C-alpha positions as CSV (number, residue, x, y, z in Angstrom):
1,X,30.1,69.1,32.2
2,X,28.6,65.7,30.7
3,X,29.2,64.9,27.3
4,X,28.6,68.9,26.0
5,X,32.0,69.9,25.3
6,X,33.2,72.8,23.6
7,X,34.7,73.7,20.3
8,X,38.5,74.2,19.7
9,X,39.6,74.9,16.0
10,X,42.4,72.5,14.7
11,X,45.7,74.0,14.6
12,X,47.3,73.7,10.8
13,X,50.0,70.9,10.6
14,X,52.9,73.4,11.1
15,X,51.6,73.5,14.5
16,X,50.5,69.9,15.0
17,X,53.4,67.9,16.5
18,X,53.7,64.7,14.0
19,X,56.2,61.9,13.4
20,X,58.7,62.2,10.4
21,X,56.6,64.3,7.8
22,X,58.5,62.0,5.1
23,X,56.2,58.8,6.2
24,X,59.5,57.1,7.9
25,X,58.8,55.0,10.7
26,X,61.7,54.8,13.4
27,X,60.9,53.2,16.8
28,X,64.0,54.9,18.4
29,X,63.1,57.8,20.7
30,X,59.5,59.4,21.9
31,X,57.1,60.2,19.6
32,X,54.6,63.1,19.8
33,X,51.1,62.6,18.5
34,X,47.7,64.6,18.0
35,X,44.9,64.6,20.9
36,X,41.9,67.0,20.7
37,X,41.0,67.8,24.1
38,X,37.6,69.8,23.4
39,X,35.3,69.7,20.2
40,X,31.7,69.3,19.4
41,X,30.2,68.0,16.2
42,X,31.5,69.3,13.2
43,X,28.9,68.4,11.1
44,X,26.6,71.4,12.5
45,X,28.7,73.1,9.9
46,X,27.1,71.2,6.5
47,X,23.7,71.2,7.9
48,X,23.5,74.8,8.6
49,X,21.9,75.7,5.2
50,X,19.2,73.7,6.3
51,X,18.8,75.4,9.7
52,X,19.4,79.2,8.8
53,X,18.3,79.1,5.4
54,X,15.4,78.5,3.3
55,X,14.0,74.8,4.0
56,X,14.5,72.2,0.9
57,X,12.2,69.6,-0.2
58,X,13.8,65.9,-0.3
59,X,14.5,66.5,-4.1
60,X,17.3,68.9,-3.2
61,X,19.7,70.3,-5.7
62,X,22.7,67.8,-6.4
63,X,25.9,69.0,-4.5
64,X,29.2,68.8,-6.2
65,X,31.6,65.8,-5.6
66,X,35.0,65.7,-7.3
67,X,36.1,62.0,-6.8
68,X,39.8,63.1,-7.7
69,X,40.0,65.5,-4.5
70,X,39.5,62.6,-2.1
71,X,42.0,61.7,0.7
72,X,43.4,58.3,0.4
73,X,44.4,57.0,4.0
74,X,44.5,54.4,6.1
75,X,44.6,53.8,9.9
76,X,46.7,51.6,12.0
77,X,46.4,50.1,15.9
78,X,49.8,48.7,16.6
79,X,50.5,47.9,13.6
80,X,47.5,46.6,12.5
81,X,45.4,48.2,9.5
82,X,42.0,48.9,11.1
83,X,41.1,51.1,8.2
84,X,41.6,51.6,4.8
85,X,40.1,54.2,2.4
86,X,42.0,53.5,-1.1
87,X,40.9,53.0,-4.7
88,X,43.3,49.4,-5.0
89,X,41.9,48.3,-2.1
90,X,38.2,49.1,-2.6
91,X,35.5,50.9,-4.3
92,X,35.0,54.3,-3.8
93,X,32.5,54.8,-6.4
94,X,29.4,57.0,-5.8
95,X,25.8,57.0,-6.4
96,X,22.8,58.9,-6.4
97,X,20.8,58.2,-3.6
98,X,17.6,56.7,-5.7
99,X,20.3,54.1,-7.2
100,X,22.2,53.2,-3.9
101,X,18.5,52.0,-2.6
102,X,19.2,49.3,-4.9
103,X,22.3,48.1,-3.4
104,X,21.7,49.0,0.1
105,X,20.4,46.2,2.9
106,X,19.9,46.3,6.5
107,X,22.7,46.8,8.7
108,X,24.7,48.3,5.9
109,X,27.0,51.7,6.4
110,X,26.3,54.5,4.2
111,X,28.4,57.8,3.6
112,X,27.3,60.9,1.9
113,X,30.1,62.9,0.3
114,X,30.0,66.3,-1.4
115,X,32.9,68.3,-2.2
116,X,34.1,70.9,0.9
117,X,31.8,69.2,3.2
118,X,32.2,66.7,6.3
119,X,30.9,62.9,5.1
120,X,27.5,62.3,6.6
121,X,27.7,58.2,8.0
122,X,24.3,56.8,8.6
123,X,23.0,53.0,9.2
124,X,20.8,51.7,6.7
125,X,17.9,49.9,8.3
126,X,15.6,48.6,5.6
127,X,12.5,50.4,4.4
128,X,14.2,53.0,2.5
129,X,15.3,54.4,5.9
130,X,18.6,55.2,7.7
131,X,19.4,56.3,11.3
132,X,22.3,58.7,11.4
133,X,23.3,61.5,14.1
134,X,22.9,65.2,12.6
135,X,22.5,68.6,14.5
136,X,23.1,66.9,17.7
137,X,20.4,64.3,17.5
138,X,19.9,60.8,16.2
139,X,17.3,60.8,13.7
140,X,15.4,58.3,11.3
141,X,15.0,59.7,8.0
142,X,14.7,58.4,4.6
143,X,17.8,57.8,2.8
144,X,16.8,60.4,-0.1
145,X,16.2,62.9,2.6
146,X,19.2,62.4,4.7
147,X,21.6,62.9,1.4
148,X,20.7,66.5,1.6
149,X,21.7,66.5,-2.3
150,X,25.2,64.6,-1.6
151,X,26.1,61.4,-3.7
152,X,26.6,58.2,-1.4
153,X,28.0,54.6,-1.4
154,X,28.2,51.7,0.8
155,X,31.2,51.4,3.3
156,X,30.9,48.6,5.0
157,X,34.7,47.3,4.1
158,X,36.3,50.5,4.8
159,X,36.8,49.5,8.7
160,X,38.5,46.2,9.2
161,X,37.0,44.6,12.1
162,X,34.5,41.7,12.2
163,X,31.0,43.4,12.2
164,X,27.7,42.6,14.1
165,X,24.9,40.9,12.8
166,X,22.7,42.7,10.5
167,X,19.7,42.4,13.0
168,X,21.9,43.7,16.2
169,X,23.6,46.7,14.0
170,X,19.9,47.8,13.1
171,X,18.7,47.4,16.8
172,X,21.7,49.7,17.9
173,X,20.7,52.3,15.9
174,X,17.1,51.9,16.0
175,X,17.2,52.1,20.0
176,X,19.3,55.2,20.1
177,X,16.7,57.3,17.7
178,X,15.6,60.5,19.8
179,X,19.1,61.1,21.7
180,X,20.4,64.3,21.7
181,X,22.4,66.8,23.2
182,X,23.9,65.8,26.4
183,X,22.3,62.4,26.0
184,X,24.7,61.5,23.0
185,X,27.8,59.4,23.4
186,X,29.3,60.1,19.8
187,X,31.1,63.0,18.7
188,X,30.0,62.7,14.9
189,X,27.9,60.7,12.2
190,X,30.9,58.5,11.6
191,X,31.6,57.5,15.5
192,X,28.0,56.6,15.7
193,X,27.2,54.7,12.7
194,X,30.7,52.6,13.3
195,X,29.7,52.3,16.8
196,X,26.5,50.5,15.5
197,X,28.1,48.5,13.1
198,X,31.1,47.0,15.2
199,X,30.2,47.8,18.5
200,X,33.5,49.1,20.1
201,X,33.3,51.7,23.0
202,X,36.3,53.3,21.5
203,X,34.0,55.1,18.9
204,X,32.3,56.9,21.9
205,X,33.4,60.1,23.6
206,X,35.7,59.0,26.2
207,X,36.1,55.4,25.2
208,X,39.9,55.0,26.0
209,X,41.7,56.9,28.5
210,X,44.6,59.3,26.4
211,X,47.7,58.7,28.4
212,X,50.8,57.1,27.3
213,X,51.8,56.0,24.0
214,X,49.8,57.0,20.8
215,X,48.5,53.5,19.4
216,X,46.6,55.1,16.4
217,X,48.6,56.2,13.2
218,X,46.9,57.8,10.1
219,X,48.8,57.6,7.3
220,X,47.7,59.8,4.6
221,X,48.7,58.7,1.3
222,X,50.6,61.6,-0.7
223,X,51.9,59.4,-3.9
224,X,51.9,55.5,-4.4
225,X,55.3,55.7,-2.7
226,X,55.0,58.5,0.1
227,X,52.9,59.0,2.7
228,X,52.6,61.4,5.9
229,X,52.2,59.9,9.6
230,X,50.0,61.4,12.6
231,X,50.0,59.5,15.7
232,X,46.8,59.7,18.0
233,X,45.8,58.4,21.8
234,X,42.3,57.5,20.6
235,X,40.4,56.3,17.9
236,X,38.2,59.2,18.7
237,X,40.9,61.9,17.8
238,X,42.2,60.1,14.9
239,X,38.6,59.9,13.1
240,X,38.4,63.7,13.9
241,X,41.7,64.4,11.9
242,X,40.4,62.2,9.0
243,X,37.5,63.9,8.7
244,X,39.2,67.1,8.8
245,X,41.3,66.2,5.8
246,X,38.1,65.1,3.9
247,X,36.6,68.4,4.3
248,X,39.7,70.1,3.4
249,X,40.0,67.6,0.3
250,X,43.1,66.2,-1.4
251,X,44.9,69.4,-3.0
252,X,44.2,71.4,0.1
253,X,45.7,69.0,2.5
254,X,48.9,68.1,0.0
255,X,49.6,71.8,-0.1
256,X,49.5,72.3,3.7
257,X,51.7,69.2,4.2
258,X,54.2,70.4,1.5
259,X,54.4,73.8,3.5
260,X,55.0,71.9,6.7
261,X,57.7,69.7,5.3
262,X,59.4,72.7,3.8
263,X,59.6,74.9,6.9
264,X,60.6,71.6,8.9
265,X,63.5,71.4,6.3
266,X,64.4,75.4,6.9
267,X,64.3,74.9,10.6
268,X,67.0,71.9,10.5
269,X,69.5,74.0,8.3
270,X,69.7,77.0,10.0
271,X,72.1,79.6,7.9
272,X,75.1,80.7,10.1
273,X,75.2,84.4,11.7
274,X,76.9,86.9,9.1
275,X,79.4,87.6,11.5
276,X,80.4,83.9,11.9
277,X,80.4,83.6,8.1
278,X,82.6,86.6,7.8
279,X,84.8,85.2,10.5
280,X,85.4,82.0,9.0
281,X,86.0,83.5,5.2
282,X,88.7,85.9,7.0
283,X,90.1,82.7,8.5
284,X,89.9,80.9,5.4
285,X,91.6,83.4,3.4
286,X,94.4,84.2,5.9
287,X,95.3,80.5,6.1
288,X,96.7,80.6,2.1
């Protein structure tokens, strides 16, 4: 079926197999992680208003963004940190598109953010323009148009790999403009933009074989001292789950994780059947 895949809605954390929900890393025994089999570009949802609603001009109403609801996380591959989004590690400040233009250089990665939406990534190619994957097509747009009213920031430092030269990054992006639907090799805008900058096949659909162990670990920080860890067989799958967390927001993710931990504890400590309790009590009384 080529690169066209069907959508599979994600299970809740209660239904997703994970490592220790308390974030304790144990090396003994098998690990079970998360694997997405079918999915399409989630970002069709975030742009639906532009398709099904009224057409808007480039001066769209600014969308709400709550920095306090951001999910902070890190990603490890075989123990090496390859991605980190934490306020203590890098700046998470956001700007209006007009102000960000003064900071952008060709080859930069730009992230557009709004509360309750998937983050949207793009490659800045110069002359106030970006190349991005949106609504199943790679397009060349003005940064202000691509923002769709969202705040934005430069995210070159989120992924820890050494980037390609700026000219190569821009060339990678521009050469894909016009690709759409079955021609696409990326599942979302983040995978596309990151591939342009780092050139790694792991960002492409099917770039890794999903067999054996889960080398990728997504650590979601629930507090300064605690985290929740999910394991994945591919970078592609990990990015999809990370983006799902970004969509839901910190408060919702923490609530869902807390419910998962609570249910896990309840399953581990099951009450004895009433008949057994009565039997024990009877024996206890007779003994005295």
